[in-house]
py3Dmol code that shows the C-alpha trace and the ligand (Angstrom):
import py3Dmol

protein = """\
ATOM      1  CA  UNK A   1      20.457   3.819  -2.668  1.00  0.00           C
ATOM      2  CA  UNK A   2      19.563   2.645  -6.120  1.00  0.00           C
ATOM      3  CA  UNK A   3      22.893   1.449  -7.507  1.00  0.00           C
ATOM      4  CA  UNK A   4      23.192   0.784 -11.192  1.00  0.00           C
ATOM      5  CA  UNK A   5      22.307   3.442 -13.707  1.00  0.00           C
ATOM      6  CA  UNK A   6      20.594   1.794 -16.655  1.00  0.00           C
ATOM      7  CA  UNK A   7      17.244   1.887 -18.372  1.00  0.00           C
ATOM      8  CA  UNK A   8      15.893   1.375 -14.824  1.00  0.00           C
ATOM      9  CA  UNK A   9      16.545   5.068 -14.244  1.00  0.00           C
ATOM     10  CA  UNK A  10      13.343   5.880 -15.994  1.00  0.00           C
ATOM     11  CA  UNK A  11      10.563   6.521 -13.525  1.00  0.00           C
ATOM     12  CA  UNK A  12       8.382   3.521 -12.796  1.00  0.00           C
ATOM     13  CA  UNK A  13       5.946   5.763 -10.902  1.00  0.00           C
ATOM     14  CA  UNK A  14       5.422   9.455 -11.512  1.00  0.00           C
ATOM     15  CA  UNK A  15       3.023  11.491  -9.603  1.00  0.00           C
ATOM     16  CA  UNK A  16       2.352  15.088 -10.508  1.00  0.00           C
ATOM     17  CA  UNK A  17       0.421  17.579  -8.386  1.00  0.00           C
ATOM     18  CA  UNK A  18      -1.770  14.922  -6.857  1.00  0.00           C
ATOM     19  CA  UNK A  19      -4.822  16.129  -4.986  1.00  0.00           C
ATOM     20  CA  UNK A  20      -7.608  14.114  -3.337  1.00  0.00           C
ATOM     21  CA  UNK A  21     -10.657  15.792  -1.791  1.00  0.00           C
ATOM     22  CA  UNK A  22     -12.889  14.117   0.786  1.00  0.00           C
ATOM     23  CA  UNK A  23     -15.946  15.222   2.627  1.00  0.00           C
ATOM     24  CA  UNK A  24     -15.650  15.385   6.363  1.00  0.00           C
ATOM     25  CA  UNK A  25     -19.333  14.829   6.920  1.00  0.00           C
ATOM     26  CA  UNK A  26     -19.655  11.902   4.572  1.00  0.00           C
ATOM     27  CA  UNK A  27     -22.254   9.417   5.716  1.00  0.00           C
ATOM     28  CA  UNK A  28     -23.962  11.899   7.973  1.00  0.00           C
ATOM     29  CA  UNK A  29     -27.530  13.227   7.588  1.00  0.00           C
ATOM     30  CA  UNK A  30     -26.135  16.156   5.772  1.00  0.00           C
ATOM     31  CA  UNK A  31     -24.556  14.229   2.933  1.00  0.00           C
ATOM     32  CA  UNK A  32     -27.892  12.725   2.131  1.00  0.00           C
ATOM     33  CA  UNK A  33     -29.340  16.158   1.935  1.00  0.00           C
ATOM     34  CA  UNK A  34     -26.502  17.355  -0.213  1.00  0.00           C
ATOM     35  CA  UNK A  35     -27.214  14.534  -2.580  1.00  0.00           C
ATOM     36  CA  UNK A  36     -30.611  16.054  -3.309  1.00  0.00           C
ATOM     37  CA  UNK A  37     -29.496  19.645  -3.434  1.00  0.00           C
ATOM     38  CA  UNK A  38     -27.407  20.834  -6.342  1.00  0.00           C
ATOM     39  CA  UNK A  39     -26.741  24.211  -4.632  1.00  0.00           C
ATOM     40  CA  UNK A  40     -25.302  22.555  -1.554  1.00  0.00           C
ATOM     41  CA  UNK A  41     -23.322  20.253  -3.844  1.00  0.00           C
ATOM     42  CA  UNK A  42     -21.729  23.168  -5.507  1.00  0.00           C
ATOM     43  CA  UNK A  43     -20.711  24.913  -2.267  1.00  0.00           C
ATOM     44  CA  UNK A  44     -19.418  21.623  -0.857  1.00  0.00           C
ATOM     45  CA  UNK A  45     -19.325  22.389   2.837  1.00  0.00           C
ATOM     46  CA  UNK A  46     -16.986  20.208   4.917  1.00  0.00           C
ATOM     47  CA  UNK A  47     -14.714  19.153   2.050  1.00  0.00           C
ATOM     48  CA  UNK A  48     -11.081  19.051   2.619  1.00  0.00           C
ATOM     49  CA  UNK A  49      -7.964  18.005   0.729  1.00  0.00           C
ATOM     50  CA  UNK A  50      -6.542  14.792   2.122  1.00  0.00           C
ATOM     51  CA  UNK A  51      -3.632  15.252  -0.305  1.00  0.00           C
ATOM     52  CA  UNK A  52      -2.662  18.225  -2.321  1.00  0.00           C
ATOM     53  CA  UNK A  53       0.183  19.282  -4.641  1.00  0.00           C
ATOM     54  CA  UNK A  54       2.030  15.990  -4.180  1.00  0.00           C
ATOM     55  CA  UNK A  55       4.632  15.280  -6.822  1.00  0.00           C
ATOM     56  CA  UNK A  56       7.410  12.720  -6.870  1.00  0.00           C
ATOM     57  CA  UNK A  57       9.039  10.125  -9.102  1.00  0.00           C
ATOM     58  CA  UNK A  58      10.136   6.631  -8.189  1.00  0.00           C
ATOM     59  CA  UNK A  59      12.654   4.545 -10.099  1.00  0.00           C
ATOM     60  CA  UNK A  60      12.450   0.738 -10.360  1.00  0.00           C
ATOM     61  CA  UNK A  61      14.024  -0.931  -7.304  1.00  0.00           C
ATOM     62  CA  UNK A  62      13.676   1.960  -4.961  1.00  0.00           C
ATOM     63  CA  UNK A  63      12.346   1.309  -1.419  1.00  0.00           C
ATOM     64  CA  UNK A  64      10.331   4.208  -0.199  1.00  0.00           C
ATOM     65  CA  UNK A  65       9.092   4.777   3.354  1.00  0.00           C
ATOM     66  CA  UNK A  66       6.015   6.915   3.746  1.00  0.00           C
ATOM     67  CA  UNK A  67       5.834   8.716   7.093  1.00  0.00           C
ATOM     68  CA  UNK A  68       3.521  11.042   8.801  1.00  0.00           C
ATOM     69  CA  UNK A  69       1.156  11.285  11.706  1.00  0.00           C
ATOM     70  CA  UNK A  70      -2.240   9.519  11.650  1.00  0.00           C
ATOM     71  CA  UNK A  71      -4.585  10.959   9.061  1.00  0.00           C
ATOM     72  CA  UNK A  72      -1.974  12.828   7.034  1.00  0.00           C
ATOM     73  CA  UNK A  73      -2.684  11.034   3.714  1.00  0.00           C
ATOM     74  CA  UNK A  74      -0.371   8.010   3.711  1.00  0.00           C
ATOM     75  CA  UNK A  75      -2.949   5.362   2.906  1.00  0.00           C
ATOM     76  CA  UNK A  76      -4.593   7.757   0.465  1.00  0.00           C
ATOM     77  CA  UNK A  77      -1.317   8.022  -1.385  1.00  0.00           C
ATOM     78  CA  UNK A  78      -0.907   4.276  -1.535  1.00  0.00           C
ATOM     79  CA  UNK A  79      -4.462   3.944  -2.845  1.00  0.00           C
ATOM     80  CA  UNK A  80      -3.579   6.322  -5.704  1.00  0.00           C
ATOM     81  CA  UNK A  81      -0.498   4.276  -6.576  1.00  0.00           C
ATOM     82  CA  UNK A  82      -2.579   1.125  -6.368  1.00  0.00           C
ATOM     83  CA  UNK A  83      -5.058   2.645  -8.807  1.00  0.00           C
ATOM     84  CA  UNK A  84      -8.024   1.961  -6.464  1.00  0.00           C
ATOM     85  CA  UNK A  85      -8.594   5.702  -5.940  1.00  0.00           C
ATOM     86  CA  UNK A  86      -8.539   8.414  -8.595  1.00  0.00           C
ATOM     87  CA  UNK A  87      -7.152  11.886  -7.887  1.00  0.00           C
ATOM     88  CA  UNK A  88      -9.319  14.934  -8.035  1.00  0.00           C
ATOM     89  CA  UNK A  89      -6.300  16.842  -9.226  1.00  0.00           C
ATOM     90  CA  UNK A  90      -3.046  15.903 -11.012  1.00  0.00           C
ATOM     91  CA  UNK A  91      -2.163  12.462 -12.150  1.00  0.00           C
ATOM     92  CA  UNK A  92      -0.199   9.426 -11.203  1.00  0.00           C
ATOM     93  CA  UNK A  93       1.404   7.200 -13.782  1.00  0.00           C
ATOM     94  CA  UNK A  94       2.400   3.665 -12.815  1.00  0.00           C
ATOM     95  CA  UNK A  95       4.283   1.818 -15.511  1.00  0.00           C
ATOM     96  CA  UNK A  96       4.166  -1.559 -13.833  1.00  0.00           C
ATOM     97  CA  UNK A  97       1.850  -3.895 -12.040  1.00  0.00           C
ATOM     98  CA  UNK A  98       1.186  -3.215  -8.383  1.00  0.00           C
ATOM     99  CA  UNK A  99       0.570  -5.613  -5.534  1.00  0.00           C
ATOM    100  CA  UNK A 100      -1.082  -3.779  -2.698  1.00  0.00           C
ATOM    101  CA  UNK A 101      -1.279  -5.548   0.645  1.00  0.00           C
ATOM    102  CA  UNK A 102      -4.240  -3.694   2.070  1.00  0.00           C
ATOM    103  CA  UNK A 103      -6.377  -3.924  -1.046  1.00  0.00           C
ATOM    104  CA  UNK A 104      -5.768  -7.620  -1.272  1.00  0.00           C
ATOM    105  CA  UNK A 105      -6.661  -8.186   2.332  1.00  0.00           C
ATOM    106  CA  UNK A 106      -9.730  -6.016   2.026  1.00  0.00           C
ATOM    107  CA  UNK A 107     -10.597  -7.358  -1.443  1.00  0.00           C
ATOM    108  CA  UNK A 108     -10.865 -11.045  -0.471  1.00  0.00           C
ATOM    109  CA  UNK A 109     -14.464 -12.315  -0.553  1.00  0.00           C
ATOM    110  CA  UNK A 110     -15.569 -13.325   2.910  1.00  0.00           C
ATOM    111  CA  UNK A 111     -17.794 -16.184   1.842  1.00  0.00           C
ATOM    112  CA  UNK A 112     -15.183 -17.790  -0.427  1.00  0.00           C
ATOM    113  CA  UNK A 113     -12.588 -20.117   0.966  1.00  0.00           C
ATOM    114  CA  UNK A 114      -8.889 -19.213   1.338  1.00  0.00           C
ATOM    115  CA  UNK A 115      -8.214 -21.446  -1.596  1.00  0.00           C
ATOM    116  CA  UNK A 116     -10.734 -19.760  -3.879  1.00  0.00           C
ATOM    117  CA  UNK A 117      -9.671 -16.277  -2.791  1.00  0.00           C
ATOM    118  CA  UNK A 118      -6.000 -16.908  -3.391  1.00  0.00           C
ATOM    119  CA  UNK A 119      -6.654 -18.409  -6.818  1.00  0.00           C
ATOM    120  CA  UNK A 120      -8.964 -15.638  -7.815  1.00  0.00           C
ATOM    121  CA  UNK A 121      -6.680 -12.799  -6.602  1.00  0.00           C
ATOM    122  CA  UNK A 122      -3.630 -14.460  -8.207  1.00  0.00           C
ATOM    123  CA  UNK A 123      -5.510 -14.682 -11.487  1.00  0.00           C
ATOM    124  CA  UNK A 124      -6.542 -11.111 -11.328  1.00  0.00           C
ATOM    125  CA  UNK A 125      -2.888 -10.223 -10.882  1.00  0.00           C
ATOM    126  CA  UNK A 126      -1.956 -11.984 -14.080  1.00  0.00           C
ATOM    127  CA  UNK A 127      -0.791 -15.420 -12.978  1.00  0.00           C
ATOM    128  CA  UNK A 128      -1.829 -18.270 -15.280  1.00  0.00           C
ATOM    129  CA  UNK A 129      -3.624 -21.335 -13.981  1.00  0.00           C
ATOM    130  CA  UNK A 130      -0.346 -23.227 -14.184  1.00  0.00           C
ATOM    131  CA  UNK A 131       1.566 -20.615 -12.273  1.00  0.00           C
ATOM    132  CA  UNK A 132      -1.081 -20.506  -9.564  1.00  0.00           C
ATOM    133  CA  UNK A 133      -1.020 -24.288  -9.263  1.00  0.00           C
ATOM    134  CA  UNK A 134       2.840 -24.189  -8.997  1.00  0.00           C
ATOM    135  CA  UNK A 135       2.826 -21.459  -6.328  1.00  0.00           C
ATOM    136  CA  UNK A 136      -0.252 -22.333  -4.383  1.00  0.00           C
ATOM    137  CA  UNK A 137       1.294 -24.645  -1.830  1.00  0.00           C
ATOM    138  CA  UNK A 138       4.145 -22.236  -1.205  1.00  0.00           C
ATOM    139  CA  UNK A 139       1.658 -19.402  -0.624  1.00  0.00           C
ATOM    140  CA  UNK A 140      -0.235 -21.472   1.987  1.00  0.00           C
ATOM    141  CA  UNK A 141       2.985 -22.821   3.514  1.00  0.00           C
ATOM    142  CA  UNK A 142       4.473 -19.360   4.011  1.00  0.00           C
ATOM    143  CA  UNK A 143       1.278 -18.154   5.610  1.00  0.00           C
ATOM    144  CA  UNK A 144       1.167 -21.389   7.695  1.00  0.00           C
ATOM    145  CA  UNK A 145      -2.493 -21.555   6.623  1.00  0.00           C
ATOM    146  CA  UNK A 146      -2.691 -25.263   5.778  1.00  0.00           C
ATOM    147  CA  UNK A 147      -5.494 -25.866   8.213  1.00  0.00           C
ATOM    148  CA  UNK A 148      -7.718 -23.112   6.963  1.00  0.00           C
ATOM    149  CA  UNK A 149      -7.319 -23.623   3.217  1.00  0.00           C
ATOM    150  CA  UNK A 150     -10.983 -24.657   2.846  1.00  0.00           C
ATOM    151  CA  UNK A 151     -12.407 -22.310   5.496  1.00  0.00           C
ATOM    152  CA  UNK A 152     -14.346 -19.227   4.357  1.00  0.00           C
ATOM    153  CA  UNK A 153     -12.069 -16.224   4.520  1.00  0.00           C
ATOM    154  CA  UNK A 154     -14.461 -14.392   6.843  1.00  0.00           C
ATOM    155  CA  UNK A 155     -13.797 -16.925   9.593  1.00  0.00           C
ATOM    156  CA  UNK A 156     -10.057 -16.322   9.682  1.00  0.00           C
ATOM    157  CA  UNK A 157      -8.474 -14.307  12.488  1.00  0.00           C
ATOM    158  CA  UNK A 158      -7.246 -10.894  11.462  1.00  0.00           C
ATOM    159  CA  UNK A 159      -3.703 -12.018  11.788  1.00  0.00           C
ATOM    160  CA  UNK A 160      -4.311 -15.008   9.546  1.00  0.00           C
ATOM    161  CA  UNK A 161      -6.025 -12.839   6.953  1.00  0.00           C
ATOM    162  CA  UNK A 162      -2.945 -10.683   6.697  1.00  0.00           C
ATOM    163  CA  UNK A 163      -0.671 -13.700   6.525  1.00  0.00           C
ATOM    164  CA  UNK A 164      -2.511 -15.077   3.570  1.00  0.00           C
ATOM    165  CA  UNK A 165      -2.562 -11.693   1.810  1.00  0.00           C
ATOM    166  CA  UNK A 166       1.101 -10.985   2.417  1.00  0.00           C
ATOM    167  CA  UNK A 167       2.100 -14.398   1.312  1.00  0.00           C
ATOM    168  CA  UNK A 168       0.116 -13.976  -1.871  1.00  0.00           C
ATOM    169  CA  UNK A 169       1.497 -10.553  -2.776  1.00  0.00           C
ATOM    170  CA  UNK A 170       5.015 -11.846  -2.230  1.00  0.00           C
ATOM    171  CA  UNK A 171       4.418 -14.580  -4.757  1.00  0.00           C
ATOM    172  CA  UNK A 172       2.917 -12.352  -7.477  1.00  0.00           C
ATOM    173  CA  UNK A 173       5.093 -11.122 -10.292  1.00  0.00           C
ATOM    174  CA  UNK A 174       4.007  -7.550  -9.840  1.00  0.00           C
ATOM    175  CA  UNK A 175       7.062  -5.285  -9.762  1.00  0.00           C
ATOM    176  CA  UNK A 176       5.648  -2.811  -7.231  1.00  0.00           C
ATOM    177  CA  UNK A 177       4.804  -3.849  -3.658  1.00  0.00           C
ATOM    178  CA  UNK A 178       2.670  -1.671  -1.396  1.00  0.00           C
ATOM    179  CA  UNK A 179       2.989  -2.711   2.231  1.00  0.00           C
ATOM    180  CA  UNK A 180       1.221  -0.778   4.971  1.00  0.00           C
ATOM    181  CA  UNK A 181       0.471  -0.944   8.571  1.00  0.00           C
ATOM    182  CA  UNK A 182      -1.866  -3.954   8.306  1.00  0.00           C
ATOM    183  CA  UNK A 183       1.305  -6.011   8.497  1.00  0.00           C
ATOM    184  CA  UNK A 184       1.513  -4.995  12.152  1.00  0.00           C
ATOM    185  CA  UNK A 185      -1.425  -7.332  12.816  1.00  0.00           C
ATOM    186  CA  UNK A 186       0.775 -10.352  12.305  1.00  0.00           C
ATOM    187  CA  UNK A 187       2.525 -11.764  15.315  1.00  0.00           C
ATOM    188  CA  UNK A 188       6.254 -11.145  15.889  1.00  0.00           C
ATOM    189  CA  UNK A 189       7.456 -14.371  14.364  1.00  0.00           C
ATOM    190  CA  UNK A 190       5.401 -13.875  11.230  1.00  0.00           C
ATOM    191  CA  UNK A 191       6.480 -10.249  10.917  1.00  0.00           C
ATOM    192  CA  UNK A 192      10.130 -11.328  11.145  1.00  0.00           C
ATOM    193  CA  UNK A 193       9.414 -13.837   8.312  1.00  0.00           C
ATOM    194  CA  UNK A 194       7.745 -11.165   6.211  1.00  0.00           C
ATOM    195  CA  UNK A 195      10.718  -8.868   6.673  1.00  0.00           C
ATOM    196  CA  UNK A 196      13.118 -11.465   5.490  1.00  0.00           C
ATOM    197  CA  UNK A 197      10.887 -12.003   2.464  1.00  0.00           C
ATOM    198  CA  UNK A 198      10.709  -8.273   1.796  1.00  0.00           C
ATOM    199  CA  UNK A 199      14.537  -8.193   1.827  1.00  0.00           C
ATOM    200  CA  UNK A 200      14.616 -10.999  -0.686  1.00  0.00           C
ATOM    201  CA  UNK A 201      12.093  -9.241  -2.942  1.00  0.00           C
ATOM    202  CA  UNK A 202      14.042  -5.973  -2.789  1.00  0.00           C
ATOM    203  CA  UNK A 203      17.198  -7.872  -3.696  1.00  0.00           C
ATOM    204  CA  UNK A 204      15.321  -9.200  -6.758  1.00  0.00           C
ATOM    205  CA  UNK A 205      14.763  -5.599  -7.768  1.00  0.00           C
ATOM    206  CA  UNK A 206      11.145  -4.997  -6.711  1.00  0.00           C
ATOM    207  CA  UNK A 207      10.010  -1.532  -5.867  1.00  0.00           C
ATOM    208  CA  UNK A 208       8.567  -1.056  -2.385  1.00  0.00           C
ATOM    209  CA  UNK A 209       6.301   1.505  -0.703  1.00  0.00           C
ATOM    210  CA  UNK A 210       6.240   0.931   3.033  1.00  0.00           C
ATOM    211  CA  UNK A 211       3.916   2.808   5.325  1.00  0.00           C
ATOM    212  CA  UNK A 212       5.112   2.332   8.893  1.00  0.00           C
ATOM    213  CA  UNK A 213       5.262   4.075  12.211  1.00  0.00           C
ATOM    214  CA  UNK A 214       8.357   2.009  13.095  1.00  0.00           C
ATOM    215  CA  UNK A 215      11.555   3.898  12.526  1.00  0.00           C
ATOM    216  CA  UNK A 216      13.471   0.672  12.794  1.00  0.00           C
ATOM    217  CA  UNK A 217      11.594  -0.948   9.904  1.00  0.00           C
ATOM    218  CA  UNK A 218      11.753   2.189   7.849  1.00  0.00           C
ATOM    219  CA  UNK A 219      15.499   2.433   8.259  1.00  0.00           C
ATOM    220  CA  UNK A 220      15.952  -1.254   7.596  1.00  0.00           C
ATOM    221  CA  UNK A 221      14.235  -1.317   4.256  1.00  0.00           C
ATOM    222  CA  UNK A 222      13.984   2.139   2.832  1.00  0.00           C
ATOM    223  CA  UNK A 223      16.612   4.379   1.355  1.00  0.00           C
ATOM    224  CA  UNK A 224      14.238   7.186   0.674  1.00  0.00           C
ATOM    225  CA  UNK A 225      11.326   8.729   2.572  1.00  0.00           C
ATOM    226  CA  UNK A 226       8.200  10.715   1.741  1.00  0.00           C
ATOM    227  CA  UNK A 227       7.022  12.745   4.651  1.00  0.00           C
ATOM    228  CA  UNK A 228       3.409  13.714   4.482  1.00  0.00           C
ATOM    229  CA  UNK A 229       2.009  16.435   6.741  1.00  0.00           C
ATOM    230  CA  UNK A 230      -1.388  17.949   6.367  1.00  0.00           C
ATOM    231  CA  UNK A 231      -1.760  16.238   3.051  1.00  0.00           C
ATOM    232  CA  UNK A 232       1.296  17.985   1.650  1.00  0.00           C
ATOM    233  CA  UNK A 233       4.567  16.406   0.813  1.00  0.00           C
ATOM    234  CA  UNK A 234       6.680  18.130   3.514  1.00  0.00           C
ATOM    235  CA  UNK A 235       9.939  16.384   2.571  1.00  0.00           C
ATOM    236  CA  UNK A 236      11.194  13.871  -0.097  1.00  0.00           C
ATOM    237  CA  UNK A 237      14.702  12.775   0.702  1.00  0.00           C
ATOM    238  CA  UNK A 238      17.002  10.179   2.191  1.00  0.00           C
ATOM    239  CA  UNK A 239      15.151   8.244   4.869  1.00  0.00           C
ATOM    240  CA  UNK A 240      17.472   9.364   7.679  1.00  0.00           C
ATOM    241  CA  UNK A 241      16.813  13.064   6.861  1.00  0.00           C
ATOM    242  CA  UNK A 242      13.084  12.457   6.568  1.00  0.00           C
ATOM    243  CA  UNK A 243      12.916  10.727   9.951  1.00  0.00           C
ATOM    244  CA  UNK A 244      15.043  13.369  11.585  1.00  0.00           C
ATOM    245  CA  UNK A 245      12.770  16.127  10.264  1.00  0.00           C
ATOM    246  CA  UNK A 246       9.622  14.215  11.256  1.00  0.00           C
ATOM    247  CA  UNK A 247      10.925  13.670  14.812  1.00  0.00           C
ATOM    248  CA  UNK A 248      11.884  17.311  15.032  1.00  0.00           C
ATOM    249  CA  UNK A 249       8.414  18.406  13.893  1.00  0.00           C
ATOM    250  CA  UNK A 250       6.644  15.917  16.182  1.00  0.00           C
ATOM    251  CA  UNK A 251       8.717  14.936  19.176  1.00  0.00           C
ATOM    252  CA  UNK A 252       7.429  11.978  21.067  1.00  0.00           C
TER     253      UNK A 252
END
"""
ligand_1 = """\
31
ATP
N -13.203 7.755 1.956
C -12.921 8.716 2.817
N -13.886 9.687 3.038
C -13.693 10.756 3.788
N -12.538 10.979 4.428
C -11.479 10.106 4.220
C -11.696 8.936 3.416
N -10.487 8.192 3.417
C -9.642 8.936 4.203
N -10.230 10.055 4.719
C -9.575 11.065 5.539
O -8.471 11.587 4.766
C -7.397 11.824 5.653
C -6.178 11.049 5.281
O -6.421 9.668 5.553
P -5.316 8.571 5.383
O -6.004 7.260 5.691
O -4.660 8.676 4.056
O -4.255 8.917 6.540
P -2.989 8.076 6.999
O -1.874 9.013 6.977
O -2.830 6.873 6.215
O -3.335 7.803 8.549
P -3.021 6.551 9.498
O -1.558 6.739 9.944
O -3.917 6.757 10.673
O -3.215 5.286 8.803
C -7.896 11.555 7.048
O -8.408 12.712 7.631
C -9.010 10.578 6.863
O -10.021 10.629 7.818
"""
view = py3Dmol.view(width=600, height=400)
view.addModel(protein, "pdb")
view.setStyle({"model": 0}, {"cartoon": {"style": "trace"}})
view.addModel(ligand_1, "xyz")
view.setStyle({"model": 1}, {"stick": {}})
view.zoomTo()
view.show()
């Protein structure tokens, strides 16, 4: 629940009629041929809507769980909110900075050290040199990455990559956090630590999008759920109702 009704009631994110179209056969022989043929391009065989007609509004401080089976558009929706993917239809307006876990993990440069990557990404997310210097040790300490600070990022284990990325996004000042399933790569102790941190960040008033297949985690953090099915927003409501409907539609 969102509590106080103040200026915060204004939507921090508003998505209207979002649609994203992909090609099923992308990367195949055919797509190369399509590239050269304007007629084939027009008919666009094999295209499908990964998301369509998706509209919702989010107020500052809300914690939203995104649920749906594999391939139903959850990551695509997060990418739109992160601004790393543009919709083919509709629009999404985000009135605040966004710290997306997956884009940070994937955006780190393999050949640069952990130190350089953290400093670079923190700078790109608006922290000053001074702020980065002040927070750097804490970022490394939370990730328990002291021993790999000067190691090229590409040599880190997948779990360690996610540790560094999560630790970084939790220290940025961006008001919106996007946390997806990559967090599951962390070991149990680290996940527990992340969850405590997420609770703190929510208490500070951050807005959270959490993509998870864990009902327990969704219930723990989220008051509201978005249920995506076949690229459509099948239900937007209290997380309990959303999970109940999802379980009914797709019993284990
Ligand atoms: N760049 C792309 N090109 C073509 N198809 C894509 C691309 N990105 C995603 N897709 C397809 O779009 C659909 C939605 O994918 P998305 O990753 O958003 O699903 P998801 O709900 O996050 O799934 P999961 O639970 O498995 O992570 C899937 O069919 C996927 O294969």
